[in-house]
C-alpha positions in Angstrom: -108.0 20.7 109.9 -104.5 22.1 109.8 -101.6 21.1 107.2 -98.1 21.9 108.2 -95.9 23.0 105.3 -92.2 23.0 105.2 -91.1 25.6 102.4 -88.1 25.0 100.2 -86.1 27.1 100.9 -87.1 26.8 104.6 -86.8 29.4 107.4 -86.2 26.7 109.9 -84.1 23.5 109.9 -86.2 21.8 112.5 -89.7 23.2 112.4 -92.4 23.7 109.7 -92.7 27.0 108.2 -96.4 27.5 107.7 -99.7 26.2 109.2 -102.6 25.9 106.6 -106.0 26.0 108.2 -108.4 24.2 105.8 -112.2 24.8 105.9 -114.6 22.2 106.3 -115.8 23.0 103.0 -112.5 22.3 101.4 -112.3 19.1 103.3 -115.4 17.8 101.9 -114.4 18.7 98.4 -110.7 17.5 98.5 -110.7 15.5 101.7 -109.5 12.3 99.8 -106.5 14.3 98.4 -105.7 15.8 101.8 -106.0 12.2 103.5 -103.5 10.9 100.8 -100.8 13.5 101.6 -97.5 12.1 103.1 -94.6 13.8 104.5 -92.5 15.2 101.7 -95.3 15.5 99.2 -95.1 18.8 97.1 -98.3 21.0 96.7 -99.1 24.0 95.0 -101.6 26.4 97.0 -103.5 29.4 97.1 -103.9 30.8 100.6 -104.8 34.1 102.5 -102.3 35.3 104.9 -103.8 35.4 108.6 -100.7 36.0 110.5 -97.1 36.4 109.7 -94.7 34.4 111.9 -91.3 34.8 113.1 -88.5 32.5 114.6 -90.7 31.5 117.2 -94.3 31.1 115.6 -95.3 29.7 112.2 -96.9 31.7 109.5 -100.7 31.2 109.6 -102.7 31.0 106.3 -106.2 30.0 105.4 -106.2 27.6 102.5 -108.4 28.5 99.5 -107.3 25.6 97.0 -104.4 23.4 96.5 -103.2 20.6 94.0 -100.6 17.9 94.4 -97.9 18.4 92.0 -96.9 14.6 92.0 -93.3 15.4 93.2 -91.9 14.4 96.6 -88.7 15.2 98.6 -87.2 13.2 101.6 -87.5 15.4 104.7 -85.7 14.7 108.1 -87.7 14.8 111.2 -89.9 17.8 111.7 -90.6 19.0 115.3 -93.9 20.4 116.0 -94.2 22.7 119.1 -97.6 23.2 120.2 -96.9 26.9 121.0 -96.3 27.6 117.5 -99.8 26.8 116.3 -102.5 29.6 115.8 
């Protein structure tokens, strides 16, 4: 499973900044929280950097753990280009 993250401040107006790869173990532990996430929900996370991105490719991280903060912001449309995924 992958989760696309828009950082604040963001590196891009249109595109996600980070793709978080989620292990099947973490999905088994916190899948109910992952499924409840909606666009704009704020999370705090701990992750390992796999690949640093640039203006053409998202940063790729492996998620270790996360928590929903309970905060949310309104985001405009986010465009996902398949070529930017790991």
